[in-house]
Each structure stands twice: as C-alpha cells, then as structure tokens.
C-alpha positions in Angstrom: -53.2 -13.4 7.9 -53.0 -11.6 11.1 -50.0 -9.1 12.0 -48.9 -8.3 15.5 -48.3 -5.4 16.5 -44.7 -5.9 17.5 -44.0 -6.7 13.0 -45.7 -3.2 12.6 -43.2 -1.8 14.6 -40.3 -3.6 13.1 -41.3 -2.9 9.8 -41.8 0.7 10.9 -38.3 0.9 12.1 -36.8 -0.4 8.7 -38.6 2.1 6.9 -37.6 5.0 9.4 -40.3 5.3 12.0 -39.2 5.8 15.4 -40.2 5.3 19.1 -41.3 9.5 19.5 -44.1 8.7 16.7 -45.8 6.8 19.6 -46.9 7.2 22.7 -48.4 3.9 23.4 -45.9 2.5 26.2 -46.3 -0.8 25.4 -45.9 -0.4 21.8 -42.8 1.4 22.5 -41.6 -0.9 24.6 -42.7 -3.7 21.9 -40.0 -1.5 19.7 -37.1 -2.2 22.2 -37.1 -5.1 20.7 -36.2 -4.6 17.7 -32.8 -3.1 19.0 -31.8 -6.2 20.4 -28.0 -6.9 19.0 -27.4 -3.5 18.5 -24.3 -2.0 20.8 -25.9 0.2 23.5 -23.7 3.2 22.5 -25.2 3.6 18.6 -29.1 3.2 19.7 -29.4 6.7 20.9 -28.1 8.2 17.3 -30.7 5.1 15.6 -33.7 6.9 17.6 -32.9 10.0 15.7 -32.5 8.9 12.7 -35.5 9.3 9.9 -34.6 7.4 7.3 -36.3 5.3 5.0 -35.4 3.1 2.0 -33.7 4.9 -1.0 -35.8 4.6 -4.1 -36.7 6.4 -7.1 -39.8 8.7 -5.3 -37.2 9.2 -2.3 -34.1 9.9 -4.1 -34.5 13.7 -5.6 -35.9 13.6 -1.1 -32.4 12.4 0.2 -30.1 14.7 -2.4 -31.7 18.0 -1.6 -31.8 16.5 2.2 -27.9 16.1 1.8 -25.8 19.4 3.2 -24.9 23.1 0.6 -22.3 23.9 3.3 -18.3 21.7 3.3 -18.4 19.3 6.5 -16.3 20.8 9.4 -12.6 20.9 8.4 -9.4 20.9 10.2 -8.0 24.6 11.2 -5.3 26.0 8.8 -2.4 25.3 8.9 -4.0 21.7 7.6 -4.3 20.8 3.8 -7.0 21.9 2.0 -9.2 20.7 -0.6 -8.0 21.6 -3.5 -10.4 20.9 -7.2 -9.0 19.7 -10.3 -10.4 18.7 -13.2 -8.9 16.2 -15.1 -8.8 14.2 -18.2 -11.3 11.3 -18.8 -10.8 8.2 -19.5 -11.2 7.4 -23.6 -15.0 8.6 -24.9 -15.4 9.7 -21.1 -15.7 13.3 -19.7 -13.4 15.3 -17.4 -13.2 13.8 -14.2 -13.3 15.7 -11.0 -11.4 15.0 -8.3 -9.7 16.7 -4.7 -6.6 17.0 -4.4 -4.8 17.5 -0.2 -1.4 17.8 -0.3 -0.2 18.1 3.4 3.9 18.6 2.2 4.1 19.7 -1.6 7.2 19.8 -3.1 8.3 16.7 -0.9 9.6 13.5 -3.3 9.0 9.9 -3.0 5.6 9.7 -0.9 2.9 7.9 -0.8 -0.8 8.4 -2.4 -4.4 7.4 -1.5 -7.5 7.5 -3.8 -10.3 7.8 -1.7 -14.0 6.9 -3.5 -17.0 8.1 -1.4 -19.9 6.1 -0.4 -24.0 6.7 -1.2 -25.2 3.7 -2.4 -24.0 4.6 -6.3 -26.6 7.2 -6.4 -25.8 10.2 -4.0 -22.8 12.1 -2.0 -20.4 13.5 -3.5 -15.8 13.7 -2.8 -15.9 16.1 -0.4 -18.8 15.3 1.7 -16.2 14.2 4.5 -13.6 16.9 4.4 -11.7 16.5 7.4 -11.7 12.7 7.4 -9.1 13.5 4.2 -7.2 16.0 6.1 -6.6 13.6 8.5 -5.6 10.6 6.0 -2.8 12.7 4.5 -1.7 14.7 8.0 -1.1 10.6 9.3 0.5 9.7 6.5 2.2 12.3 5.3 1.0 11.2 1.8 -0.9 12.8 -0.8 -4.5 12.0 -1.2 -6.8 12.8 -4.2 -10.8 12.4 -3.8 -12.9 11.6 -6.8 -16.2 13.3 -7.2 -17.4 10.3 -10.0 -20.5 10.1 -11.6 -23.7 9.2 -10.0 -26.4 6.5 -11.0 -28.9 6.4 -11.9 -28.1 9.3 -14.6 -25.5 7.4 -15.2 -25.0 3.4 -15.3 -21.5 0.9 -15.4 -19.4 2.0 -16.1 -19.5 5.2 -16.0 -18.2 5.5 -12.1 -15.8 3.1 -12.7 -14.0 5.0 -15.7 -13.6 7.9 -13.5 -12.3 6.3 -10.9 -9.9 5.1 -13.4 -8.7 7.7 -15.0 -8.1 9.2 -11.9 -5.7 6.3 -11.0 -4.0 6.6 -14.8 -3.6 10.3 -14.2 -1.9 10.2 -10.7 0.5 7.0 -11.5 1.1 8.9 -14.7 2.0 12.1 -13.3 3.9 10.3 -10.3 7.2 12.4 -11.0 5.6 16.0 -11.0 3.9 15.1 -7.9 6.2 13.8 -5.8 5.0 10.4 -5.1 6.3 7.0 -5.3 4.3 5.1 -8.0 4.4 1.9 -6.5 2.9 3.2 -3.1 -0.7 4.2 -4.5 -3.1 2.6 -1.9 -7.3 3.0 -3.1 -10.5 3.2 -0.3 -13.5 4.0 0.5 -16.4 2.8 2.5 -19.9 1.3 1.2 -20.8 2.1 -2.6 -17.4 3.4 -2.6 -15.3 0.6 -1.5 -17.5 -1.5 -4.0 -15.9 0.9 -7.0 -12.8 0.5 -5.5 -12.9 -3.1 -5.4 -14.1 -3.0 -9.5 -11.7 -0.5 -9.8 -8.4 -2.9 -8.4 -10.1 -5.9 -10.6 -10.1 -3.8 -14.0 -6.7 -2.5 -13.7 -5.9 -6.0 -13.5 -7.9 -7.3 -16.1 -6.7 -4.3 -18.3 -2.8 -4.4 -17.5 -3.5 -1.2 -16.1 -1.7 0.4 -12.9 -1.3 -1.3 -10.1 -1.9 -0.6 -6.5 -0.6 -1.3 -3.4 -3.8 -1.6 -1.3 -7.2 -1.7 -1.1 -9.2 -0.3 2.0 -12.4 -1.5 2.2 -14.9 -0.4 4.6 -17.9 -2.3 5.2 -18.1 -2.7 0.9 -21.4 -2.6 -0.8 -19.8 -5.6 -3.1 -22.8 -7.9 -4.4 -25.9 -7.2 -5.9 -28.5 -10.5 -4.9 -28.1 -9.0 -1.1 -31.8 -8.5 -0.3 -32.9 -9.8 -3.6 -32.2 -13.2 -4.9 -30.4 -13.6 -1.7 -33.0 -12.5 1.2 -31.0 -10.6 3.6 -29.6 -12.6 7.3 -32.2 -12.2 10.1 -31.0 -10.0 12.1 -29.0 -7.7 9.4 -29.8 -4.7 7.1 -32.5 -3.1 9.4 -31.2 0.3 9.9 -29.3 2.9 7.8 -29.3 0.5 4.4 -31.5 -1.7 3.8 -32.5 -4.3 1.2 -35.0 -2.3 -0.4 -32.0 0.5 -0.7 -29.8 -1.9 -2.0 -31.7 -3.3 -4.6 -32.5 -0.2 -5.7 -28.9 1.0 -5.6 -27.7 -2.2 -7.4 -30.4 -1.5 -10.1 -29.9 2.6 -11.0 -26.1 1.2 -10.8 -26.3 -1.5 -13.4 -29.2 -0.5 -15.2 -31.1 -4.0 -14.8 -32.5 -5.2 -11.1 -30.5 -6.4 -9.2 -30.1 -10.1 -8.3 -30.7 -10.4 -11.9 -30.0 -14.7 -13.6 -26.3 -12.7 -15.1 -24.9 -10.0 -15.1 -22.1 -8.6 -17.2 -18.4 -10.4 -16.7 -16.7 -7.6 -14.6 -19.6 -5.3 -13.0 -20.1 -7.5 -9.8 -16.8 -7.9 -7.3 -18.6 -10.3 -5.6 -19.5 -12.2 -9.1 -15.9 -12.2 -10.1 -14.5 -15.7 -10.5 -11.0 -15.2 -10.0 -9.3 -12.6 -7.6 -6.0 -14.0 -7.8 -4.0 -11.2 -8.3 -5.8 -8.3 -6.3 -3.8 -6.2 -4.0 -3.7 -6.4 -0.5 -6.5 -6.3 1.5 -8.2 -4.8 4.4 -12.0 -5.5 5.1 -14.1 -3.9 7.9 -18.8 -4.1 8.4 -20.3 -4.2 11.2 -22.1 -7.7 12.0 -25.6 -6.3 11.8 -24.8 -4.7 8.6 -26.7 -5.3 5.3 -23.2 -5.7 4.1 -21.4 -8.5 6.4 -21.7 -11.7 4.8 -21.0 -11.0 1.7 -17.7 -9.1 3.0 -16.8 -12.3 5.1 -17.0 -14.4 2.3 -15.4 -12.0 -0.6 -12.3 -11.6 1.9 -12.2 -15.6 2.6 -12.6 -15.9 -1.5 -9.6 -13.7 -1.5 -7.7 -15.4 0.9 -8.0 -19.0 -1.4 -6.8 -16.6 -3.9 -3.5 -15.8 -2.1 -4.5 -12.2 -1.3 -3.0 -10.9 1.7 -6.4 -10.1 3.2 -7.5 -8.5 7.1 -11.1 -8.9 7.8 -12.8 -7.0 11.1 -16.2 -8.0 11.9 -17.8 -5.8 14.8 -20.2 -7.0 17.1 -23.7 -5.0 17.3 -22.7 -2.8 14.6 -25.3 -1.8 11.9 -24.0 0.2 8.5 -22.2 3.5 8.9 -22.4 3.1 13.0 -19.0 4.7 13.0 -20.3 8.0 10.6 -23.4 8.0 12.5 -21.7 7.8 16.1 -18.0 8.7 15.7 -17.3 9.4 19.1 -18.6 6.0 20.5 -16.0 3.4 21.9 -16.8 0.7 19.6 -16.4 3.6 16.0 -12.9 4.6 17.6 -11.6 1.3 17.6 -13.0 0.4 14.1 -11.5 3.5 12.8 -8.5 3.4 14.8 -8.0 -0.3 13.4 -8.5 0.7 9.6 -6.2 3.4 9.7 -3.1 1.5 11.1 -3.9 -0.7 8.6 -3.8 2.3 5.4 -0.8 3.5 7.8 1.2 0.7 7.8 0.4 0.1 3.7 1.5 3.5 3.0 4.5 3.1 4.6 6.2 0.1 3.3 
C-alpha cells in the first residue's frame, strides 16, 4: 500500500513532529493542510508544541517535564494557596488539598471544589494557582483544590474517593469554614471534569452531600472514545489523541479502554441514569477529541431533566484556552464558563 506524503505528515502532526523539522517546502505546504479547521489564532502555538502521545513508555518523561516550581500567582494581597491534609474516606489514606480563602472569617459564602486535569495520569492541584486565586476573588468564595491520587499507580476508585472525601470534609466543616453547605459547586477541566462527573453521580447514588452545580470544561467522560468508538475524522489530532485517551482510561480502569463491560459507575458516559444530578455547564472545542461525547452527555442530561448549558467552540482543540489564553476565542471561552460559575455561586 502506498502512503502519501500528506498522510505521513498528518501522522507526524498527531505524534508531535512539526513543520520546523522539515526543510522541504512542498512537505511543509502539505503539512499545513493538517491545520484545516483550526482557528487561525490557535495555529502558531501548535507549531511550537512537541506533544506526542502519552503512553506507558512516555509517561515518566511527561511527568518529569512538568515545571517544578508553581506557575504564576497573583501578587499579595491576593490569597495564597494553603496546603492542608484532611482525612480520607473509610479505608483510604489522608488527602492533600490546597485552600484559597479570599475573606477569612466571613460567613455564608459559597465554595468551589476544583479538580485538575491531566488524563488521569499526571499534573497536580497547584499546577495553575493563578486560576484558583481568580475564581476565589471573582466570586468571593472558598476554593479547595484536590491533589487526588494518579493512575496507573492508583486505579479507580482511588481518585474518586479522594475527591468524595474532600466534598464530605467541606460539607461537614461548613460552619467552621464560614460557608453555606447548600452552595458548594464542583468543577474542573479534562480528566478533572471527568472525575467531577463521577463525583456527582457517586454522591447521588451514595446519598452523600449534594452539590449545587458542576462545571465540566472539555470533560473526559467516555473510555470508548478512540477505542471501541473511532474518533471523528477531524477530532483528536492535537494535544490529546485517541492513543493517549486509550492509555489514560486503561490506566485508570485497570482494563483496556473500550472493554465490553466496566463496573457500574466507573465511566460517566456509561451511567444509564442521570436523573437528579446538579445543574451542569459543559464546554468544549469542536475539534477536541471529547467534543462528541460531551455533546451526547449534555443531551442525555437535558433528557433527564437536569438544567444544562452546552458551549461548543468551532476551530478549538483540546486545552486551547490554556495553550493560547490571550487569543480572542480563548478569552470568550473562559469568560463564558466563568460567568456560568459566578451565576451558580451567587444563588
């Protein structure tokens, strides 16, 4: 079978090889075709990123390549991220969290539990401290970020138990923390948003603390995407690929992604009953690998009577708002989910 130059280049793009590595102008021109459908303001950053798939062979390199110093923070008097260790749920170890409190001593405030992304296998709760500070200040709310256990070292439901323990701790200590237990929202991006979806389902099924709102930014919801369900032709070429998705889900579940059956409640998209979940906001880029599963999940939430808002942004790939935060499309995207969160926390 003869493989065209363009096919070689598209494959190279998906695996993190970029135009700068090729001197042939014709090859570079063909390579540009791979950017068809990407918002023009987001393309230049793609040329700089050498991502590649996340796999068992590359995971340690991905983790070691992460910054060892905290990202940029807002200067004082903005509240700091205060580390704290809280009890884990029964049979589980203590949980590390970060607390951001913009107005200590104030009572009756709302609270927001933030769950970080990273394909279920990397990153940490303090990866984006400035974002946590902004959310706390803009909403005058207590923000708690969970440093949950990562796969594959800790498989499901380890991370879920860490996040559930955080929700229970926040609810049980609401009075001491000066928050209204009926105004606790949860949210995150990518794998973090996937964990959030699992959390609200588990809280409902266990009869545990309920949450007032869930914010799901390009959530990772379905292990079948890119495995037993092929990805859409224009989706998943950048940043988070089908191969990375298979690895992330397989690491979390301890079984191949897309298996015929998984234990009940382990994969949000496979949960048949979505009735009784909190009001939900879902946002994703149209060429994100997760776009289709996000749209389907939003549709099922609406059918279940859950107040749901869905935003799909044309020309946007996975994590585009973090890769190019100052692009107009990213600013609009961030402003949209921030407005939804602010509305939910102010009720």
